[in-house]
N, C-alpha and C positions, 0 to 999 in steps of 0.2 A: 503493501499501500504506499510504503512512505517512497519507494522508487518510482511509482507512478505519479506520485503526488511532484516530484522532483522533474521529472521529465514533463508534468503536464505546465509546471513552473517555466520550464526551460522553452518551450514552447512558445509563450503566451510572453515574455523579456522576447524572444525572438523575431515574433509577430510585431510587436509593437516599437524595436528596434529599424526593422523596416518600414512601416510607417512614419517615422521618423526623418527616415534617407528620403522616404518618395515623397514627402511634405515640402524638405529642401531643395528638392529638384530645381534645377537652373529657371525651367521651363514655367514652375509655378512662382517665382520671384518678380518683383518690380523693385527696379533700381531708379528711385528718384533721389536718394541722399546717398552718402559714404555708408551707409548699412541699408542693406535691401529688405524689403517687405515681403514676406514670407510667410509660409502656414506651419513652419515649426513651434509655434507656441501651442496650436492647435494639436500639433504629436504632442507635446507634453500634457496640456490638458486630458488630453484622452487616456494616455500612459498612467498619469494618476487618477484618473476617474476610476479605470477598468481594473488598476494592479495594485497589490498591496505595496504598501511603501518602499521595502526595500527591492522586491521587484520593479516597480517604476523607477526605482534611482536607477538600478543595472541596465533597463533597455536602453537608455538614455546616454549614462555614461557609457557602455561596450560601444554604441558607434565613435564617442569623441576616440576611446582607446583603439578603435582599429583606423581610425582619420588619422590619429597620430603617427601609423606605419608607413602613412601616405595613401591610405588607398581613398578616392576620391566621393567621398559618401557625405559630405555635406555641401551642399550646392554646386555639386559636378566636382571640388576639390580637396584636396585633403593634404597631410604633412604639419611639420611642427609650426609651420611659417604662417597656416593660417588660423593654428589654434592661438598663435601668440600674437596673432595682426589685430587690427583694429577691432574686430568684432568677437574678439576672444574670452571678454570678460562676460558679453552674455552666453556663448556655447556654454563656458564652463560651469554658469548658472543654472540650466536648463536641469539636470540631474537632479540636485538639490530642488526646484521649481516643484519637479514631478511629485519627489519625494513629499515634501510636504502638502502638496495636492490632496495625495491620498490618503495621508494625516487626517486630514481636513474632512475630508469625502466620509472615513471610515467613522468617525464621531456622528456627522449628519446623518447617513445613511442608521445606523444606531438609534438616533433621535426618532420614536416614532412617533411621537407629538408634530413634531415640527415638519415631518415626511408626508403627513397626512392634511397638513395644510399647501396646497401647492404651490398657493400664491409667495408665505415665507420662504417655503424650502426654496424657489425660484430667486428670492431676492439674496439668500445666505450664500447660494451655489455661485451666484455670478460675482458676488462681493469675493468670495474665496480665489475664485477663478481668475478673478482680477487682480487682487492683490499678488497671489503667487505665481502663477502664469506670466504675467509681464511689469508688475511694479518691482516686484521682488528681483527679477533679470537685469532691469534697471540700474542696482545699486554698484552692481561692480558693473556691469556695462558701459555705463557711461562715462566714468573715471578712469576704465582702461582704455576708453576710447580719445578720452581728453589727452593721456599720457603717450599712447603709441603716438597719434597725427599733433600733438604739441597743439591742441585746439580749445581755445577759450569756453567757458561754461557757456556761455548762450549759444554759441554755435553750437557746441555738444546738443545741446537740450534741442534746437532746431534739425538736427540731421539726423539724431536717435531719440529721441521721445515724443515730441509732440506729432511729426505725421504719421507716428502707429497708434495712438490713440483710439481713432475710429476704428480701426481695424482690430485692435485689442477688445473691444468693446463689440465687435460681430463675433470673436470666435469664443469668447465667453457665452455669448447668449446659446452659441451652438452648442457650447459645452453644456450649458445647462437645459439645454431641450433634449440632448442625448441621455443624461441622467435623469431625466424627470420620465422621458420614454420610455428608458431601459432597467428600470432600477432593480425588477428579480433577475436579470441576468447578470446585471454589474454583481451582483449578492452574490450570485453562481460563482459568477467568474472567480472576485475578490475570495472565493471559499468561505463565505460565512454561511454560517445556520441558516434556515429558515426562521425568517423573524414574524411579529404578527403583520407588520405592513407588506410583506410578501404574502403572506395569505389573507389579509384581507384586498388587496388587488388582485387577487388572482380569484376571490369570491367573486367581488365585483365585474369581472370578464364574465365568471357562469352568466351571472343576472342576467 
């Protein structure tokens, strides 16, 4: 049983690592500033949503580790030069973002009273996704970009923060829709025991 669970965990880690790679593709990014607009943050949200904390961390960190060997996995690029470049602060923040999202989601889903209130749970999840998938990445990302590019604060915010606010909100909203729409399935993937919330959801569907 333990071996089966380990294999299952590795499969999901690999799956969300692949998702992060796909959503980092060159074809899916928009370059309007030195920092490209991508769907990486959505992959981070989904990893944190569906996986346990250590697995969420591992799924994103595995991509970074493989990228460090030279494999072109992030935006079609690879190597240490990418990871230590001006976007490095954002990249290295992503595994921690996924882990903290997973920890928060676990607590939210465990609160059955909160999950019964769709509007309130949507607001809480949106705030969690915004804070932990986006704003948390800016904390190391912006200062590192300022250091590498020798850029003042106002220009760094204009290049690496302000243009991303609408997209971050949209990706957080998508995460909320997926979280509420697939809550029972997410609980199963995360390996949680059946909860009263899950039972009630299934009962409502049967009715």
